[in-house]
SEVO-714549 format. One record per residue (C-alpha): residue in three letters; x negated, y, z negated. Coordinates in pm, whole numbers, padded with zeros to 5 digits, always signed. Layout:
<rs>
alaXYZ
...
</rs>
This chain:
<rs>
met+00000+00000+00000
lys-00146+00333+00106
arg-00195+00594-00163
ile-00070+00927-00032
leu-00127+01280-00159
val+00115+01553-00055
thr+00013+01915-00107
gly+00271+02190-00073
ala+00544+01964-00216
ser+00726+02269-00350
gly+00746+02413+00001
tyr+00992+02373+00286
val+00833+02081+00475
gly+00655+01918+00182
gly+00966+01891-00032
arg+01138+01689+00242
leu+00834+01487+00344
val+00794+01331-00002
gln+01138+01171+00015
glu+01068+01034+00364
leu+00738+00880+00250
leu+00903+00717-00050
met+01162+00562+00179
lys+00869+00402+00365
lys+00749+00254+00033
phe+00430+00458+00012
lys+00276+00528-00327
val+00298+00908-00343
arg+00112+01162-00554
val+00202+01531-00528
met-00028+01821-00604
val+00135+02134-00746
arg+00041+02429-00961
asp+00368+02428-01154
pro+00559+02096-01188
arg+00875+02281-01293
lys+00920+02391-00932
ile+00970+02034-00815
ser+01138+01894-01128
thr+01488+01908-00976
his+01403+01709-00663
pro+01562+01363-00662
trp+01217+01211-00603
phe+01048+01378-00901
asp+01051+01068-01126
lys+00932+00846-00840
val+00599+01017-00775
glu+00278+01085-00961
val+00241+01457-01030
val-00099+01618-01061
ile-00145+01984-01151
ala-00418+02142-00941
ser-00509+02450-00742
ala-00676+02441-00403
glu-00905+02715-00535
asn-01055+02480-00797
pro-01295+02208-00669
ala-01282+02007-00993
glu-00902+01997-00989
leu-00908+01899-00621
asp-01143+01611-00700
ala-00899+01482-00961
ala-00602+01520-00724
leu-00777+01338-00439
asn-00937+01061-00644
gly-00822+00721-00517
ile-00624+00869-00227
asp-00625+00711+00121
thr-00432+00976+00316
ala-00377+01341+00222
tyr-00117+01571+00376
tyr-00236+01930+00393
leu+00072+02156+00390
ile-00073+02457+00209
his+00008+02789+00369
ser-00092+03142+00265
ile+00136+03328+00507
asn+00242+03598+00258
thr-00071+03656+00053
gly-00157+03992+00204
ala-00371+04131+00485
tyr-00656+03884+00426
phe-00447+03568+00422
asp-00671+03421+00694
val-00976+03444+00468
thr-00784+03278+00187
glu-00662+02998+00414
ala-01011+02926+00550
arg-01162+02915+00201
ile-00909+02680+00043
ala-00911+02452+00351
gln-01289+02426+00324
asn-01254+02344-00047
phe-00999+02075+00031
gly-01200+01917+00311
glu-01516+01899+00099
ala-01327+01751-00197
ala-01168+01491+00034
ala-01515+01394+00156
arg-01646+01361-00201
gln-01353+01136-00292
asp-01387+00923+00023
val-01039+01007+00158
lys-00989+00826+00489
gln-00740+01060+00659
ile-00618+01419+00633
ile-00295+01504+00814
tyr-00249+01876+00870
leu+00058+02056+01003
gly-00053+02365+01196
gly+00088+02581+01473
ile+00069+02554+01853
ala-00207+02788+01967
asn-00259+02745+02341
asp-00197+03102+02458
lys-00500+03327+02512
asn-00304+03609+02345
ile-00314+03437+02007
ser-00188+03612+01693
lys-00384+03647+01370
his-00141+03409+01205
leu-00190+03133+01465
lys-00564+03198+01474
ser-00570+03141+01099
arg-00374+02816+01138
glu-00628+02709+01401
gln-00922+02799+01177
thr-00766+02606+00890
gly-00784+02292+01105
val-01149+02366+01187
ser-01233+02410+00816
leu-01057+02088+00719
ala-01241+01897+00993
ser-01587+02025+00895
thr-01672+01705+00705
his-01679+01334+00801
val-01313+01285+00696
ser-01083+01222+00996
val-00837+01509+01037
met-00523+01458+01243
glu-00388+01804+01320
leu-00025+01821+01434
arg+00060+02159+01584
ala+00427+02258+01590
gly+00611+02557+01726
ile+00926+02710+01575
ile+01080+02464+01328
ile+01460+02453+01337
gly+01625+02327+01021
ser+01845+02445+00736
gly+01637+02669+00515
ser+01335+02725+00741
ala+01216+03087+00768
ser+01224+03072+01148
phe+01580+02939+01149
glu+01698+03198+00896
met+01549+03471+01113
leu+01720+03334+01425
arg+02049+03279+01246
his+02085+03619+01084
leu+01962+03818+01383
thr+02220+03648+01603
his+02501+03664+01349
arg+02463+04026+01246
leu+02372+04194+01573
pro+02617+04137+01862
val+02425+04407+02048
met+02049+04404+02004
thr+01766+04625+02113
thr+01474+04387+02107
pro+01102+04387+02182
lys+00978+04229+02502
trp+00853+03919+02318
val+01208+03777+02326
ser+01125+03680+02687
asn+00822+03474+02586
leu+00847+03097+02613
thr+00861+02878+02305
gln+00921+02509+02234
pro+01123+02474+01914
ile+01133+02144+01728
ala+01388+02008+01480
ile+01269+01955+01122
arg+01379+01590+01150
asp+01137+01538+01438
val+00856+01713+01251
leu+00911+01475+00959
trp+00920+01179+01199
tyr+00576+01264+01336
leu+00430+01332+00991
val+00553+01003+00847
gln+00439+00806+01152
ala+00097+00971+01129
gly+00068+00849+00771
ser+00170+00498+00881
leu-00110+00452+01136
lys-00335+00157+01060
lys-00659+00339+01141
pro-00768+00700+01079
val-00726+00932+01377
arg-00924+01247+01448
gly-00783+01501+01692
ile-00542+01784+01770
phe-00192+01700+01891
asp+00090+01935+01991
ile+00444+01841+01886
gly+00740+02019+02041
gly+01106+01964+02108
pro+01252+01854+02443
glu+01317+02208+02572
val+01100+02504+02668
leu+01298+02828+02656
thr+01271+03195+02563
tyr+01356+03334+02222
glu+01645+03517+02390
glu+01779+03182+02513
met+01743+03047+02160
met+01960+03331+02026
gln+02223+03275+02294
thr+02221+02901+02217
phe+02275+02977+01849
ala+02562+03210+01934
arg+02729+02943+02146
val+02692+02671+01881
ala+02814+02904+01605
gly+03118+03005+01809
leu+03002+03365+01854
pro+03041+03575+02170
lys+02738+03597+02396
arg+02493+03853+02257
leu+02402+04163+02455
ile+02024+04198+02443
val+01845+04511+02561
lys+01467+04485+02568
ile+01260+04784+02456
pro+00884+04749+02516
val+00788+05013+02258
leu+00893+04794+01961
thr+00559+04685+01814
pro+00518+04372+01598
asn+00497+04596+01292
leu+00821+04776+01374
ser+00988+04447+01472
ser+00896+04281+01144
arg+01026+04578+00943
trp+01350+04565+01139
ile+01381+04190+01076
gly+01305+04250+00709
leu+01603+04485+00688
val+01865+04272+00866
thr+01768+03915+00769
pro+01679+03739+00439
val+01319+03698+00558
pro+01105+03976+00403
thr+00875+04189+00614
ser+00567+04023+00463
ile+00675+03685+00607
ala+00845+03823+00920
arg+00525+04000+01030
pro+00315+03685+01098
leu+00618+03507+01244
val+00681+03794+01487
ser+00312+03818+01570
ser+00320+03451+01667
leu+00611+03513+01905
ile+00391+03750+02102
ser+00209+03434+02209
glu+00381+03172+02422
val+00417+02877+02189
val+00441+02579+02426
ala+00291+02233+02380
asp-00007+02145+02599
pro+00044+01812+02785
lys-00329+01748+02744
lys-00272+01741+02366
ser+00027+01508+02384
ile+00081+01282+02086
asp+00274+01021+02285
ala-00022+00786+02320
val-00071+00780+01942
ile+00287+00811+01814
pro+00586+00734+02039
lys+00895+00954+02038
pro+01182+00851+01806
glu+01417+00588+01948
his+01699+00842+01973
gly+01467+01085+02157
leu+01369+01431+02042
ile+01655+01646+01915
pro+01772+01928+02151
leu+01794+02281+02014
ala+02176+02293+02010
thr+02195+01971+01809
ala+01926+02091+01568
ile+02125+02412+01510
glu+02446+02212+01452
leu+02270+01991+01196
ala+02124+02294+01016
leu+02458+02477+01003
ser+02637+02167+00872
lys+02385+02144+00586
ile+02436+02511+00501
ser+02816+02478+00509
ala+02808+02174+00283
his+02561+02341+00039
thr+02322+02047+00085
val+02009+02236+00190
glu+01726+02024+00048
thr+01448+02283+00065
arg+01427+02647+00167
trp+01150+02879+00283
ser+01185+03081-00041
asp+01118+02774-00260
ala+00743+02813-00225
lys+00592+03111-00400
ser+00234+03221-00356
leu+00090+03332-00686
thr-00145+03565-00503
ala+00135+03766-00344
pro+00133+04123-00481
trp+00481+04090-00636
ala+00425+03742-00785
lys+00121+03752-01011
ala+00064+03456-01239
gln+00213+03528-01578
ser-00122+03500-01750
asp-00250+03781-01525
pro-00357+04051-01571
asp-00491+04175-01902
trp-00233+04451-01931
ser+00067+04215-01937
gly+00105+04210-02314
glu+00011+04566-02410
lys+00362+04713-02431
thr+00709+04577-02373
phe+01038+04757-02319
glu+01368+04581-02385
asp+01735+04643-02313
arg+01949+04401-02516
arg+02328+04367-02491
glu+02560+04129-02672
leu+02927+04041-02631
glu+03152+03805-02825
thr+03442+03622-02660
asp+03697+03346-02719
ile+03611+03194-02382
ser+03428+02860-02402
ala+03050+02853-02369
ala+03081+02618-02069
ser+03296+02868-01877
val+03065+03157-01963
trp+02769+02953-01845
ala+02943+02870-01518
ala+02989+03244-01454
ile+02628+03323-01540
glu+02494+03046-01315
lys+02678+03194-01015
ile+02508+03534-01044
gly+02347+03691-00737
gly+02357+03585-00374
glu+02704+03599-00221
his+02866+03639-00565
gly+02679+03963-00633
trp+02567+04102-00966
tyr+02898+04155-01144
gly+02933+04525-01083
ser+02725+04818-00958
asp+02650+04612-00646
phe+02579+04928-00448
leu+02296+05017-00688
trp+02163+04662-00665
phe+02178+04695-00287
leu+01981+05022-00297
arg+01718+04866-00526
gly+01685+04571-00291
leu+01666+04799+00012
gly+01392+05003-00155
asp+01199+04685-00227
arg+01231+04577+00137
met+01108+04916+00260
ile+00779+04873+00074
gly+00726+04511+00178
gly+00904+04322-00100
val+01152+04037-00078
gly+01468+04244-00139
leu+01814+04104-00207
arg+01875+03935+00127
arg+01675+03629+00024
gly+01990+03512-00157
arg+02004+03169-00317
arg+02004+02809-00194
asp+02324+02695-00371
pro+02611+02940-00446
asp+02707+02787-00781
his+02412+02606-00936
leu+02052+02702-01014
his+01733+02510-01086
val+01395+02613-01224
gly+01186+02754-00940
asp+01483+02864-00729
ala+01464+03200-00554
leu+01754+03425-00651
asp+01757+03748-00448
phe+01446+03927-00577
trp+01425+03707-00888
arg+01283+03359-00950
val+01441+03115-01199
glu+01171+03077-01460
glu+01361+02889-01731
leu+01698+02719-01738
ile+01859+02528-02025
pro+02212+02430-01915
asn+02489+02602-02113
gln+02230+02788-02321
lys+01972+02998-02141
leu+01881+03143-01800
arg+01560+03343-01762
leu+01476+03519-01436
tyr+01136+03660-01340
ala+01128+03959-01103
glu+00947+03911-00771
met+01022+04260-00644
ile+00729+04500-00612
leu+00699+04669-00951
pro+00439+04859-01157
gly+00460+04582-01415
lys+00650+04261-01489
ala+01022+04223-01547
trp+01254+03952-01674
leu+01630+03925-01704
glu+01760+03672-01954
phe+02102+03539-02050
arg+02173+03338-02364
val+02495+03160-02458
glu+02561+03049-02817
glu+02863+02926-03011
ala+02915+03069-03359
glu+03220+03039-03586
gly+03453+02943-03305
lys+03334+03225-03080
thr+03098+03239-02784
val+02821+03497-02809
val+02666+03612-02481
thr+02334+03793-02501
gln+02175+03972-02206
ile+01813+04090-02231
ala+01619+04293-01975
thr+01245+04299-02053
phe+00974+04502-01884
ser+00599+04488-01938
pro+00456+04802-01770
lys+00124+04841-01597
gly-00029+05161-01726
leu+00137+05501-01726
gly+00304+05443-01390
gly+00483+05142-01527
gln+00605+05331-01832
leu+00733+05617-01616
tyr+00913+05365-01398
trp+01097+05222-01701
tyr+01203+05565-01823
ser+01326+05656-01473
val+01552+05350-01440
ala+01665+05330-01804
pro+01958+05573-01750
phe+02102+05341-01485
his+02084+05052-01729
thr+02339+05223-01954
phe+02619+05140-01711
ile+02472+04859-01498
phe+02406+04612-01779
pro+02722+04666-01993
thr+02933+04637-01677
met+02752+04319-01579
leu+02812+04161-01919
arg+03182+04251-01925
asn+03236+04117-01574
ile+03057+03793-01656
val+03311+03738-01932
lys+03598+03827-01694
glu+03466+03576-01442
ala+03441+03320-01723
glu+03809+03379-01796
ser+03888+03299-01432
val+03675+02984-01455
glu+03862+02882-01771
arg+04200+02930-01604
glu+04092+02723-01303
arg+03974+02442-01531
ser+04300+02442-01727
</rs>
């Protein structure tokens, strides 16, 4: 039985790949920095979990010890302007550790990079493969184009652009050719690569059965979703920077992630027949999934609230708005707190149900316009904003993205603690506690802010006046929603 290591298991592809490997009876180990982020996956108790960072050679050695095949799914797409340097460094670390531990095969999922006009993002993906392959360990690099599946960043961008803009002024890159591939086919190739009897070294392009323009992809989405044909007017002056900011405003994908995605679309992302994988791994028996079918499958998952993983699940701790909580030194110097408490006859279970639905499509229980403005402001300066939403409309898990928050702690029917991932001069948390006392339910709401220097303190004082009506309104409306929940249950 092969011993498999999966990196990036908290991410979009990795979270799904683990389940597929387990179904093939592989012995799977996953490498994560925070096991809480994968604790709600159905496969969590079926794998070995090792806590390690790709930045730490000693931790990598421990993670790779005894491993036959390692999947490299680490991506630094949103770690700032020098993400390519970061990606090259950690890939080199990983490759060298794999060599020290006598790993037989590394399988790496990269991006198709055959166009001469290659973007910085795709160039970095290409260099990652070079860094991984710099030792004697065999590296099988699978290069994919746009991945279509429920929850992928590329699909969310396509979906929301098409849904929200019946008439679009678009940059000229919408006429570039691309070869999208369904997430199910990506997983097929990854699992088959791990099932090969002998290590393979080489670069292989994987693409879907159709080559078409991004404009044709949008029109296909519109047709499948039952929308009228979109009117698309191309404007050559829209630069990648302007395009990514525009996408950041109208879709859930923040500018920081949209920018490298848009930059990649400037290149034609089409598989090279000379790099065909067919001789090594045959196509699935049912054939590769066409774009329209892939869109139908993705939309059905979204409608049924059964999205397994989402692009927002993975969080880079080096992103400017997501510093590790032990960093930096100023984090514990001073803390501001806004605490509210309300007592009600409503059951704790009903109050909890209302709290767990907060954010996303349900909104923030009042003052939604102010929440919208705060999210818009965050988007304008490169943050995640409110459009990121949530994966499930009614239930949360530790590690879930929730608009511009991240679920840091969750004890069912007792406590929900959110950590702010918006761009702030400090760190912020929003916490809800539910307790039963003397036949009553006590709901406590606590907003905490740890400022960075004088700027952080001034920020708190500037927003504090808004808290005087935002937070009491929120608490009252949570209880009102709990009353509705109670009536429905009775």
